[in-house]
Every structure is written in structure tokens, then in C-alpha cells.
C-alpha positions as CSV (number, residue, x, y, z in Angstrom):
1,M,39.8,18.0,87.7
2,S,41.6,15.7,85.3
3,G,41.0,18.1,82.4
4,E,42.7,20.9,84.4
5,A,45.6,18.7,85.3
6,L,46.1,17.6,81.8
7,A,45.9,21.2,80.6
8,E,48.6,22.2,83.1
9,A,50.8,19.4,81.9
10,L,50.4,20.4,78.3
11,R,51.0,24.1,79.1
12,R,54.3,23.2,80.8
13,L,55.3,21.0,77.9
14,Q,54.6,23.7,75.3
15,A,56.5,26.2,77.5
16,G,59.6,23.9,77.3
17,D,59.3,22.9,81.0
18,A,59.7,19.1,80.5
19,R,60.4,18.5,84.1
20,G,57.2,20.3,85.2
21,A,55.2,18.6,82.5
22,L,56.4,15.2,83.6
23,D,55.5,15.9,87.3
24,A,52.0,17.1,86.3
25,A,51.4,14.1,83.9
26,S,52.8,11.6,86.4
27,A,50.5,12.9,89.1
28,L,47.6,12.6,86.8
29,A,48.6,9.0,85.8
30,R,48.8,8.0,89.4
31,A,45.3,9.5,90.1
32,E,43.8,8.0,86.8
33,P,45.9,4.9,85.7
34,G,43.7,4.6,82.6
35,N,44.3,8.2,81.3
36,V,45.9,7.8,77.9
37,R,46.9,11.5,77.6
38,A,48.7,11.4,81.0
39,Y,51.0,8.7,79.7
40,L,51.3,10.4,76.3
41,V,52.4,13.7,77.8
42,A,54.7,11.9,80.3
43,G,56.3,10.0,77.4
44,I,57.0,13.2,75.4
45,A,58.4,14.9,78.5
46,L,60.6,12.0,79.2
47,R,61.9,12.0,75.7
48,A,62.8,15.7,76.0
49,L,64.7,14.8,79.2
50,E,66.5,12.1,77.3
51,R,65.1,9.4,79.6
52,I,64.6,7.3,76.5
53,E,63.5,3.9,77.9
54,E,61.1,5.5,80.3
55,S,59.7,7.5,77.5
56,R,59.2,4.4,75.4
57,A,57.5,2.6,78.2
58,A,55.1,5.5,78.8
59,L,54.2,5.8,75.2
60,E,53.7,2.1,74.8
61,R,51.5,2.2,77.8
62,A,49.4,4.9,76.2
63,A,49.2,2.9,73.0
64,L,48.1,-0.2,74.9
65,L,45.4,1.7,76.8
66,D,43.8,2.9,73.5
67,P,45.0,1.1,70.4
68,R,42.8,3.4,68.3
69,D,44.6,6.5,69.3
70,Y,47.0,7.7,66.6
71,A,49.0,10.0,68.9
72,P,51.0,7.4,70.9
73,Q,52.0,5.7,67.6
74,F,53.1,9.0,66.2
75,E,55.2,9.9,69.2
76,L,56.8,6.4,69.3
77,G,57.8,7.1,65.7
78,V,59.4,10.3,66.6
79,L,61.3,8.6,69.4
80,C,62.5,5.8,67.2
81,E,63.5,8.2,64.4
82,G,65.6,10.2,66.9
83,L,67.4,7.0,67.9
84,G,68.1,6.1,64.3
85,Q,65.7,3.2,64.4
86,V,64.3,4.0,61.0
87,Q,62.4,0.8,60.3
88,A,60.6,1.0,63.7
89,A,59.9,4.7,63.2
90,A,58.4,3.9,59.8
91,E,56.1,1.3,61.2
92,H,54.8,3.5,64.0
93,F,54.2,6.4,61.6
94,Q,52.3,4.1,59.2
95,R,50.1,3.0,62.1
96,A,49.5,6.6,63.1
97,A,48.6,7.5,59.5
98,A,46.2,4.5,59.2
99,L,44.5,5.4,62.5
100,R,44.0,9.1,61.4
101,P,44.4,9.4,57.7
102,Q,43.5,13.1,57.8
103,F,46.5,13.9,60.0
104,A,49.0,15.1,57.4
105,P,52.1,15.1,59.8
106,A,51.7,11.3,60.3
107,R,51.5,10.7,56.6
108,Y,54.5,12.9,55.9
109,A,56.6,11.4,58.7
110,A,55.8,7.9,57.4
111,L,56.9,8.8,53.9
112,R,60.1,10.4,55.2
113,A,61.0,7.4,57.3
114,L,60.1,5.0,54.6
115,G,62.3,6.9,52.2
116,R,65.2,6.7,54.6
117,L,64.5,3.0,55.0
118,A,64.6,2.6,51.2
119,V,68.0,4.3,51.1
120,R,69.3,1.8,53.7
121,R,68.1,-1.0,51.5
122,A,69.7,0.6,48.4
123,G,66.3,1.3,46.9
124,Y,67.3,4.7,45.7
125,A,64.6,5.1,43.0
126,R,61.9,4.2,45.5
127,A,63.4,6.6,48.0
128,A,63.2,9.4,45.5
129,E,59.4,8.7,45.1
130,L,58.8,8.7,48.8
131,F,60.9,11.8,49.5
132,A,59.2,13.7,46.7
133,E,55.7,12.8,48.1
134,A,56.8,13.7,51.6
135,L,58.2,17.0,50.4
136,A,54.8,17.8,48.7
137,L,53.2,17.5,52.2
138,A,55.9,19.4,54.1
139,P,57.7,21.8,51.7
140,D,59.3,23.6,54.7
141,D,61.2,20.6,55.9
142,P,64.8,21.8,55.6
143,D,66.4,18.3,55.1
144,L,64.0,16.6,52.7
145,P,65.2,18.5,49.6
146,L,68.7,17.3,50.2
147,F,67.5,13.8,50.8
148,L,65.7,13.9,47.5
149,A,68.6,15.5,45.7
150,Q,71.1,12.9,46.9
151,V,69.0,9.9,45.7
152,L,68.1,11.6,42.4
153,L,71.8,12.2,41.8
154,L,72.6,8.7,42.8
155,V,70.2,7.3,40.1
156,G,71.4,9.7,37.5
157,R,68.3,11.9,37.3
158,F,70.5,15.0,37.2
159,D,68.2,17.6,35.7
160,E,65.6,16.8,38.3
161,A,68.1,16.8,41.1
162,W,69.5,20.3,40.8
163,V,66.1,21.8,41.8
164,P,66.0,20.3,45.4
165,Y,69.8,20.6,45.5
166,A,69.3,24.4,45.4
167,E,68.0,24.1,49.0
168,R,71.4,23.3,50.4
169,D,72.4,25.3,53.5
170,S,75.3,27.1,51.8
171,R,73.2,28.4,49.0
172,R,70.4,29.5,51.4
173,A,73.0,31.5,53.4
174,F,74.4,33.1,50.2
175,E,70.9,34.0,49.1
176,Q,70.2,35.7,52.4
177,R,73.4,37.7,52.2
178,A,72.7,38.7,48.6
179,A,69.2,39.7,49.3
180,A,70.3,41.8,52.3
181,A,72.8,43.6,50.0
182,G,70.0,44.3,47.5
183,R,71.3,41.8,44.9
184,P,68.9,38.8,45.0
185,Y,70.6,35.7,43.6
186,R,69.1,33.6,40.9
187,V,70.7,31.0,38.7
188,P,71.3,32.5,35.2
189,A,70.7,30.7,32.0
190,L,73.7,30.0,29.9
191,A,72.6,32.5,27.3
192,E,72.8,35.3,29.9
193,L,76.6,34.6,30.3
194,V,77.5,35.2,26.7
195,G,80.0,38.0,26.8
196,A,79.5,38.6,30.5
197,D,81.9,39.0,33.4
198,V,81.1,35.9,35.5
199,A,82.1,35.6,39.1
200,L,82.0,32.0,40.3
201,V,81.4,31.9,44.0
202,A,82.8,29.0,46.1
203,E,80.1,28.6,48.7
204,Q,81.0,25.0,49.8
205,G,84.1,23.2,51.1
206,L,87.4,22.8,49.3
207,G,86.6,19.4,47.9
208,D,83.2,20.4,46.6
209,T,84.6,23.5,45.1
210,L,87.3,21.5,43.2
211,F,84.7,19.0,42.1
212,F,82.2,21.5,40.6
213,L,84.9,23.7,39.1
214,R,85.4,21.0,36.4
215,Y,82.2,22.5,34.8
216,A,83.8,25.9,34.6
217,A,85.8,24.9,31.6
218,S,82.5,24.9,29.6
219,L,82.3,28.7,30.2
220,R,85.5,29.4,28.3
221,G,84.5,31.0,25.0
222,V,81.1,31.9,26.4
223,A,81.9,34.4,29.2
224,R,84.1,37.4,28.5
225,R,85.8,36.9,31.9
226,I,85.7,34.2,34.5
227,A,86.7,35.1,38.1
228,L,86.6,33.0,41.2
229,A,85.4,34.5,44.4
230,G,86.4,32.8,47.7
231,E,88.7,30.0,48.8
232,P,92.1,31.9,48.7
233,R,93.8,28.6,49.6
234,L,93.0,27.2,46.2
235,R,94.3,30.2,44.2
236,P,97.9,29.1,43.7
237,L,96.7,25.7,42.4
238,L,93.9,27.0,40.2
239,E,96.0,29.7,38.7
240,R,97.8,26.8,36.9
241,T,94.7,25.5,35.3
242,G,94.4,28.4,32.9
243,I,90.6,28.6,33.4
244,F,90.3,31.7,35.5
245,D,91.0,35.3,34.5
246,A,91.0,36.6,38.1
247,F,90.7,35.7,41.7
248,I,88.5,38.0,43.8
249,E,87.1,38.3,47.3
250,A,83.5,38.9,46.2
251,P,81.6,39.6,42.9
252,A,81.8,43.1,41.6
253,P,78.5,45.0,40.9
254,D,78.8,44.3,37.2
255,D,79.6,40.6,37.6
256,V,77.1,37.9,37.1
257,P,77.4,35.7,40.2
258,V,77.1,31.9,39.8
259,L,77.5,29.6,42.8
260,V,80.1,27.0,41.9
261,A,77.7,24.1,42.8
262,D,75.0,25.7,40.4
263,L,77.3,25.3,37.4
264,P,75.6,22.1,36.1
265,R,72.2,23.7,36.3
266,V,73.5,26.8,34.4
267,L,74.9,24.7,31.6
268,G,71.4,23.1,31.3
269,P,70.0,19.8,30.0
270,G,72.3,17.9,27.7
271,V,75.5,19.1,29.3
272,D,78.3,16.5,29.6
273,M,77.8,15.5,33.3
274,F,81.1,13.8,33.4
275,P,83.8,16.3,32.3
276,P,87.3,15.6,33.5
277,S,88.7,17.2,36.6
278,L,90.7,20.4,36.1
279,R,94.4,19.8,36.0
280,A,97.2,21.5,38.0
281,A,100.5,19.7,38.4
282,P,102.5,20.2,41.6
283,T,105.3,22.7,41.4
284,Q,108.7,21.1,40.7
285,E,110.0,22.6,44.0
286,R,107.4,20.9,46.1
287,L,107.8,17.7,44.2
288,R,111.6,17.6,44.9
289,E,111.0,18.6,48.5
290,W,108.4,15.8,49.2
291,R,110.3,13.1,47.3
292,A,113.3,13.9,49.6
293,R,111.0,13.8,52.7
294,L,109.4,10.6,51.7
295,E,112.7,8.9,51.0
296,A,113.8,9.9,54.5
297,A,110.5,8.5,55.9
298,G,111.2,5.0,54.6
299,P,111.7,2.9,51.5
300,R,109.4,2.7,48.6
301,P,106.7,1.9,47.7
302,W,104.9,4.6,49.6
303,L,101.3,4.3,50.7
304,A,99.4,7.3,52.1
305,A,96.2,6.6,54.1
306,T,93.3,8.8,55.3
307,W,90.5,7.3,57.3
308,R,88.2,10.2,58.4
309,A,86.7,13.2,56.6
310,G,83.7,15.4,56.6
311,T,81.7,16.9,59.5
312,R,79.3,15.2,61.8
313,P,75.7,16.2,61.1
314,E,75.2,17.2,64.7
315,V,77.9,19.9,64.1
316,V,76.7,21.0,60.7
317,R,73.3,20.0,59.4
318,Q,73.3,18.3,56.0
319,A,77.0,17.5,56.4
320,L,78.6,14.2,55.3
321,S,80.7,12.3,57.7
322,K,83.0,9.5,56.5
323,N,84.9,7.2,58.8
324,V,86.7,3.9,58.5
325,P,87.9,2.2,61.7
326,V,91.6,2.8,62.1
327,A,92.5,-0.7,63.3
328,E,90.6,-2.4,60.5
329,L,92.1,-0.2,57.8
330,F,95.7,-0.6,58.9
331,G,95.2,-4.2,59.6
332,A,94.3,-4.6,55.9
333,L,97.4,-2.6,54.9
334,A,99.7,-4.9,56.9
335,R,100.9,-6.7,53.8
336,W,102.0,-3.5,52.1
337,P,105.7,-4.0,51.4
338,G,106.9,-0.5,51.8
339,T,106.4,2.6,53.9
340,V,102.9,3.5,55.2
341,L,102.1,7.2,55.8
342,A,99.2,8.7,57.8
343,L,97.9,11.7,55.8
344,Q,95.0,12.2,58.2
345,R,94.4,15.9,59.0
346,G,93.5,16.6,62.6
347,L,94.7,13.4,64.2
348,E,92.8,12.4,67.3
349,V,94.3,11.0,70.4
350,G,95.2,7.4,70.1
351,E,94.6,7.1,66.3
352,L,98.3,6.9,65.3
353,A,99.0,4.4,68.1
354,A,96.1,2.3,66.9
355,A,97.3,2.5,63.3
356,R,100.8,1.4,64.3
357,A,99.5,-1.5,66.4
358,A,97.3,-2.8,63.6
359,L,100.0,-2.4,61.0
360,G,102.6,-4.0,63.2
361,R,105.3,-1.5,62.3
362,P,105.8,2.3,62.2
363,V,103.3,4.6,60.5
364,R,104.9,7.9,59.5
365,D,102.9,10.9,60.5
366,L,102.2,13.4,57.7
367,S,99.1,15.0,59.3
368,R,100.6,18.5,59.3
369,A,100.8,18.4,55.6
370,G,97.1,18.9,55.5
371,D,97.5,22.6,56.4
372,D,99.0,23.4,53.0
373,L,97.3,22.4,49.7
374,E,100.5,22.6,47.7
375,D,102.0,20.1,50.0
376,L,99.0,17.8,49.7
377,L,99.0,18.1,45.9
378,A,102.7,17.1,45.8
379,I,102.2,14.2,48.2
380,V,99.3,12.6,46.4
381,A,101.3,13.0,43.2
382,C,104.4,11.3,44.7
383,V,103.1,8.3,46.6
384,D,102.7,4.9,45.0
385,R,99.3,4.3,46.5
386,H,96.8,6.6,48.1
387,V,94.0,4.9,50.2
388,A,91.4,7.2,51.7
389,V,87.8,8.1,52.3
390,S,86.5,10.7,50.0
391,S,87.9,14.1,51.0
392,T,89.7,17.1,49.6
393,N,92.7,14.7,49.1
394,M,90.7,12.8,46.5
395,H,89.9,15.9,44.5
396,L,93.6,17.0,44.8
397,A,94.6,13.6,43.4
398,A,92.3,14.2,40.4
399,L,93.7,17.7,40.0
400,A,97.2,16.3,39.9
401,G,96.3,13.6,37.4
402,A,96.8,10.8,40.0
403,T,94.4,8.1,41.1
404,A,93.6,6.5,44.4
405,D,91.7,3.8,46.3
406,V,88.6,5.4,47.7
407,L,86.8,3.9,50.6
408,V,83.1,4.6,50.2
409,P,80.7,4.4,53.2
410,F,77.2,3.1,52.7
411,P,75.0,4.7,51.5
412,P,77.4,6.1,48.9
413,E,77.8,9.8,48.4
414,W,76.4,10.5,44.9
415,R,79.7,11.2,43.1
416,W,80.8,7.6,43.8
417,R,77.7,6.0,42.4
418,P,75.8,3.0,43.7
419,E,78.2,0.6,42.0
420,G,81.2,0.4,39.8
421,E,83.7,3.1,39.0
422,S,82.8,6.8,39.3
423,P,82.6,8.4,35.9
424,W,83.9,11.6,37.5
425,F,87.1,9.9,38.8
426,P,88.2,7.4,36.0
427,G,90.9,5.1,37.2
428,F,90.1,5.5,40.9
429,R,89.5,2.1,42.5
430,V,86.3,2.1,44.6
431,H,85.9,-0.1,47.7
432,R,82.4,0.0,49.2
433,Q,81.2,-0.6,52.7
434,A,78.5,-3.2,52.9
435,P,75.0,-2.1,53.7
436,D,75.2,-3.7,57.1
437,G,78.2,-1.5,58.0
438,D,80.9,-4.2,57.5
439,W,84.2,-3.0,56.0
440,S,86.0,-6.3,55.8
441,R,85.3,-7.2,52.2
442,A,86.0,-3.6,51.0
443,L,89.3,-3.4,52.9
444,A,90.3,-6.9,51.8
445,G,90.1,-5.7,48.2
446,V,92.4,-2.7,48.7
447,L,95.6,-4.7,48.3
448,G,93.9,-7.5,46.4
């Protein structure tokens, strides 16, 4: 009878009926308090129902009933990983792998969790080893290639990094569209671009596009023609760089397409990984307009601040989200002797009020300037100090030949390196969040 009850609970669980699975497993546990599998299924069902502490209790009960069973340990690891408790997850996965060495998912999950734990401890080289081993066991994991690429880039193993970086979502989407159109995409060798019409395709966000386009200068004198497909908002700025021969909606049949983020891989081993940003000065008209606006906003020196950027991973997988607490940032800026400007695009309710309260005086709202890149380019060129998380604004500052104070969350995004100045952004002052999440030391260093 217990076998039939357990089979029914498992059937419901596999069918996505977590409530039904819980009812069946709970009934079995009441009838047979020593039934490990009843508590195991109940724990999994409770997790699916987001009854987290009850799930943990059921799984821990299963583990206590049979300490030799790998399954409760594995499911506890899954629970902890979902909660962001990486160290606990790693410990549970390791126990599961030790109890059943032939169970590859436990070994893979342990390696993945240990890799994430190594990142949290700034052990990036070790994390690369762990992620690579995990990827060998689970090549279909959609996130592991990007985990691996990020740490390889952080430690400067660039040639190795571009291979897993090819698994980014934006490239996969482009490859699917290209294949459906009968033009499968592959990264060409540099020799294939000699005398060719090259169409650079901007498949990522504005900031990433601006960053990777610095490598496009290396194609001058190689390609016959360089066109940029996508991101029409960038066209007025990029026309002034003198790099591009045309701006198009999509590659033509005779063009050789190259995704912008694949440019370092196209250029191959030995390429200068740290070329300067492209340069495009603001127009004189916008500079005059914004100098007048800033003078009306308040006396110099002018400081522009941005505290939030990116997209939360729960909205876009593999996304990067950067956030500095508003009150902490503006509290650190209270000693600024001039006018403070909020250059934050998409202000959320209460943010400006919190900024003003922490600063102790008015904060001028320039949030609407974020809708026009020409305006942003002029602003970052005009202000006396620009303090912000990494965003499109930072790449625009580099484009304008300006510098900034960049606030880098931990773990750092690879372009800002594990320590010191970024070789891609010379002159930018880097202020790093502590591994424990504390911003106080970083923010104290902004105004010295």
C-alpha cells in the first residue's frame, strides 16, 4: 500500500501538482512516520509551493531518518541554492556526491555551487576550474558558460574566455534568427574580412555596444566597408567617430556579419585587449544648451550621480544588476561644495526624496536627460564630477573623453577588474564594494 501511495505522490509531483503531491506524501508520512521518501516528496512539494521553512524541515527529517540517503542532501542543496545560501548549498551537494559518487547531478551541482562560493571569496581562478569541471558534466546548463566566461575574463584569460562567452543569450537569439533565415552565423577569422563588406551587429545593450566597438577600429584598413547594424540611437554619436562607412538596419546578403561582442575573438590571439574607447565629442549646440541649464540648476562645481543600472536577473537571465543605496551614496556626497544632480534614468518613487534627505539640501533632477544620448553625452562632458555605477553613462563618458568615479559592486564585472584601475577606462577612479556587501569604505573614498 505504501508503494502505491508513494507512486501516487510522485506522479502528482511530476505532473506539476505540488498541492496534490503534498497531500499524498503527508498522508503517507502520517501512516508511516519512518518513511524517508514520504518526507522527501513532501519537502520537494513544499519547496514548489514556496513554503520554504516547512520544506527545509521535511527534508531535514528525511536526512535524519536515513543519513546514508543522498537524495535529501541533494534536495536540501537545491533549496539552499534557490535561497542564495551558496555555502550551505555546496555543503549539501558535497554530502550527496559523497553518498552516491555515481550520481553525476550531485557532483555537477556541488562543483557549480563551490564555484559560486569561490567567486564570493574572490577566488576567481579557482572558480574557473570548478565551473569548467561542472560544465564538462552538464554542457547544457545555460548559465555555466557565462559564469565561466566572467571569471576567465576577470583573471585575464581572454582567449579562453571568448569560447564560453559565445553562449550568451543575445548571441544564441541571433544565431536562431540567422539559422531560420538560412544564413547560419559563425565567427569569421580576421583573414576572411580582408577586402570584405563587414556588418557589425549590435546584439547587446547600449553600454556593451559602445564598449566592444572600440575593437572596430582594428578593422580599418582590413575591411573594404564597415557598417553598423542596429541601435539607431547611437548613430548620431558614432557617425562622428569616423570609423563606420554606413549605418544599416540589418546585414545585406553580401555582408559578412560579425556580432559586436565577438570582435575580440575575430581579431584573434595577440590582439591589443585594451584599445582606447572610440571618441565622439558632444555637439557645440548641446554643450552650450547644457552649460546654460546647469548654471541655472545651481553653482559650480557640478556633480552628477547615478546609483542604479542594469536589469535584475529574474527579469532577464544572465543580466547584471548594479545598485548602491541612495541614502548611503548621497550621505557620502554631503560634503560636495557645489550642486548635486541626479542623472538616474527611471527614478523610482521615493528615491529623489531619500537623496535630498541624505544630502541635506536640494538634488536637481536630470532623470529625463537619459532619454536622449546626445544630452547625456553633453552632460557627462560638462559636469565637474560624475559618480555612478557602471552603465551606459560610463561608456558615454569614455566616448566624450571624460572620466568618472565608478562604483563597482562585488563581485566586480570583468571590465572593472578585481583590483586597481580598469585598463579599458584609464583615469576613471574605481571605488569597490566590500565582499561582505558594505559600501562605506568605497563611498568614503569618492570625495577623499
